[in-house]
N, C-alpha and C positions, 0 to 999 in steps of 0.2 A: 504493500500499500503506499509506503513511504517513497520506493522508487517511482512509482506512479505519480504521486505528487510532484517528486522534483522535476521529473520529466514533463509534466504541466507547467509548472513553472517556468522551467527554460522555454519551453515553448512560446507561451504568452510574452515572456521578456524578449525573446529573438522575433517575435513577429511585430512588436513594437518597436523593436529598434531597427528592423529594415529598413525603415524611412531615413534612419541616420547612418547607413553604412553597412550595417546587418552582416549577415552572411553570405557569401558568394563562391559559387562553383567555378573552379578552372578544371576541365578535362584535361589529361595528359595526352591524349591523342585525338582531340576534336569531340564533337557529339554525333558524329556519323560514323558507321563502320560498314565497310563494304568486304562482305564474305567472299566476293567473287563467285566461283563456279564450285557447287556443292553437290555431292552424289544424294540422291533420295535414301532415307533411312534413318541415319544418326540425327541426334538432336545437335544443332548448332550452336555453341555457346561464346559469348564475349561479355568480358568485364570492362565496363567504362570506368575506368579508374579517375578518381578526382582527389581536389586538395581544397579544403574549405580557405580561401583567401580572404575572406572577410574578418571582421573585427567583432562578430558574434558567433556562439555557436550556430551550426547549420543543421536543421529539423525537416527530415524528409517524411512528409505526412500521409504520403501516397504515391504508387507509381502504377500505371494501368497502361497496357497496350490497345492498340486498335482493333486486336483481332484475338480469338482464342488461341491461336497457332504461336503466339509469343507470349513469353511469361517472364516478367521481371521480379527480380529479388533486391531488396535494399536494406540498408542498415537502418535499424530501428532505433538506435540510441543516437543522440546528438552528435555530430562531428565538430569538435573543437577547432577553433582557429587555428590554422598550420597544419592540422591533422588531415589524414589521407583516408579515404574508403573507395570502394566500388559499387556500381550498381550492375548486377549481372543480368543478361537478357539471354534467353534460350528459345530457339527457333525449332518449331516441329517440322522437318523435311519431309517426313513420311506424307504421303498422299497431297504433296504441295509442289509438283513438279511444274514450274514455270518461274519468271522472274517475280521477285518480291521486293517490297518497299515499304517496311513497316514503322509504325510509329510508338515511341513509349512518352507517356506524358508525366512528367515528375513534378507534382506537388510539395513545395516547401516553402520555408521562410527567406530562402535565397533571392537576391536580385536577379531577375530574369531579363536579357537581352531584348529589345524592341517592344517594351512595354507590355509584354503577355503576362497571363495570369499564372503560367506553369512553364516549366523547362521542357523542351523536346529532343529527344534522342531518336536517332534513325538507324537502322539496320538495313541492308540491302543485299543483294545478290541473285543469283539464278540456281535454282533445284534441277538438275538433269536425272533422267531415270536411271537407277541402277542397273547395270550390264545384267541381263538375266543369264544365268547359268545354262551352258550347253548340255543338252541333253545326251547321254549315251557317251560323252567322252570322260576319260579319266585322267 
């Protein structure tokens, strides 16, 4: 219970401080990841590594993808100024043979470029059919 109270108190403080410099994402390799060409079957995974370059704790409230084939996982604890973490995104390739361009919407107390309400991450690439095993060949 105490942990919940502390997290909520930090969230309120961070949201109110956001207008004065607050928290800020700096993604190590940018906010877009291109997987290139993937074979159908395995789940593709990428970690968007970031550092909080702001002056307040960074609190990720939610992260949602624009489809069910993409699943984000994010840190649930506040990221202190100067500390790093990652948002891991998994894309299900099975049954999705085609080019893809998926978005993950990150709601947090961080400053967002372009006056948007939430931060947007993107994964893209092309899934090709896995080669069928030849019948009768050893």
